[in-house]
Backbone bond lengths (Angstrom), bond angles and torsions (degrees), N, CA, C in turn:
res aa  C-N    CA-C-N  psi(-1)  N-CA   C-N-CA  omega(-1)  CA-C   N-CA-C  phi
1 X - - - 1.468 - - 1.529 109.38 -
2 X 1.301 116.62 65.28 1.456 119.22 178.42 1.508 112.79 81.69
3 X 1.319 116.22 -163.54 1.456 120.37 -177.51 1.521 110.86 -91.21
4 X 1.321 115.06 147.92 1.460 119.65 175.67 1.514 108.47 -101.06
5 X 1.316 115.91 126.13 1.464 119.66 -178.76 1.525 109.74 -109.53
6 X 1.302 115.99 121.05 1.463 120.08 178.05 1.516 108.89 -107.71
7 X 1.304 115.82 130.88 1.459 120.90 -178.25 1.520 109.96 -107.06
8 X 1.311 115.62 120.50 1.457 119.40 178.37 1.524 108.94 -116.35
9 X 1.316 115.77 135.75 1.458 119.34 179.54 1.520 109.99 -112.79
10 X 1.304 116.86 -177.07 1.461 120.94 -175.90 1.524 111.52 -63.28
11 X 1.332 117.03 -23.37 1.455 120.79 -178.31 1.520 110.38 -76.32
12 X 1.321 117.08 -15.71 1.446 120.47 177.76 1.520 112.09 90.92
13 X 1.306 116.61 17.59 1.464 120.19 179.72 1.518 110.06 -85.24
14 X 1.320 115.48 145.88 1.457 119.79 177.92 1.520 108.53 -118.41
15 X 1.310 116.23 114.67 1.458 120.71 -176.63 1.528 109.81 -108.56
16 X 1.318 116.44 124.04 1.464 120.31 -177.77 1.524 111.86 -99.02
17 X 1.328 116.64 -33.74 1.463 120.06 -178.20 1.526 109.74 -72.57
18 X 1.327 118.61 124.40 1.466 121.75 -176.68 1.524 112.41 -59.95
19 X 1.326 116.85 -41.24 1.467 120.33 -178.77 1.522 110.42 -66.90
20 X 1.326 115.14 -48.51 1.462 119.37 -179.44 1.521 109.87 -64.54
21 X 1.328 115.42 -33.30 1.458 121.45 178.66 1.530 109.94 -61.31
22 X 1.322 115.89 -46.13 1.460 120.57 -178.93 1.524 110.68 -65.73
23 X 1.339 115.98 -44.58 1.460 120.70 -179.57 1.520 110.62 -60.84
24 X 1.340 116.03 -45.90 1.458 120.89 -178.93 1.520 110.13 -63.13
25 X 1.320 116.08 -40.03 1.460 120.59 -179.83 1.525 110.19 -63.09
26 X 1.337 116.76 -45.10 1.455 120.80 -179.83 1.525 110.97 -63.68
27 X 1.324 116.28 -43.90 1.460 119.92 179.85 1.520 110.63 -63.10
28 X 1.329 115.41 -42.67 1.466 120.01 -178.90 1.518 110.36 -63.58
29 X 1.328 116.02 -44.87 1.462 120.16 -178.31 1.523 110.50 -67.81
30 X 1.333 115.84 -32.06 1.466 119.60 -179.56 1.528 110.77 -70.85
31 X 1.344 115.18 -38.88 1.459 119.03 -178.06 1.526 111.10 -84.95
32 X 1.340 115.92 -57.79 1.451 119.91 -179.51 1.520 109.67 -138.39
33 X 1.324 117.42 142.22 1.468 120.88 176.51 1.515 110.62 -70.23
34 X 1.345 116.75 111.18 1.456 120.66 -179.82 1.513 109.83 -113.21
35 X 1.308 114.81 156.01 1.457 119.59 177.35 1.521 108.76 -88.64
36 X 1.330 115.97 120.30 1.457 120.13 -178.01 1.524 109.50 -106.24
37 X 1.320 114.84 131.42 1.455 120.05 179.87 1.521 109.32 -114.08
38 X 1.305 117.12 121.34 1.462 120.48 178.99 1.519 109.59 -106.04
39 X 1.321 115.21 123.55 1.461 119.94 179.07 1.512 109.54 -123.96
40 X 1.311 117.14 135.05 1.459 118.58 173.95 1.513 109.62 -109.70
41 X 1.328 115.25 131.75 1.460 120.69 179.14 1.521 109.28 -118.26
42 X 1.315 116.67 144.42 1.462 119.89 -179.09 1.514 110.07 -76.48
């Protein structure tokens, strides 16, 4: 069903759920500037 995007941050967390991924990203950016890496795998 399309591409799977996994978001990994500096903490080493792997978030698969798109909604939770967005929420976590916003919280992380709000608290501390983290480097977010987005990878798409087939």
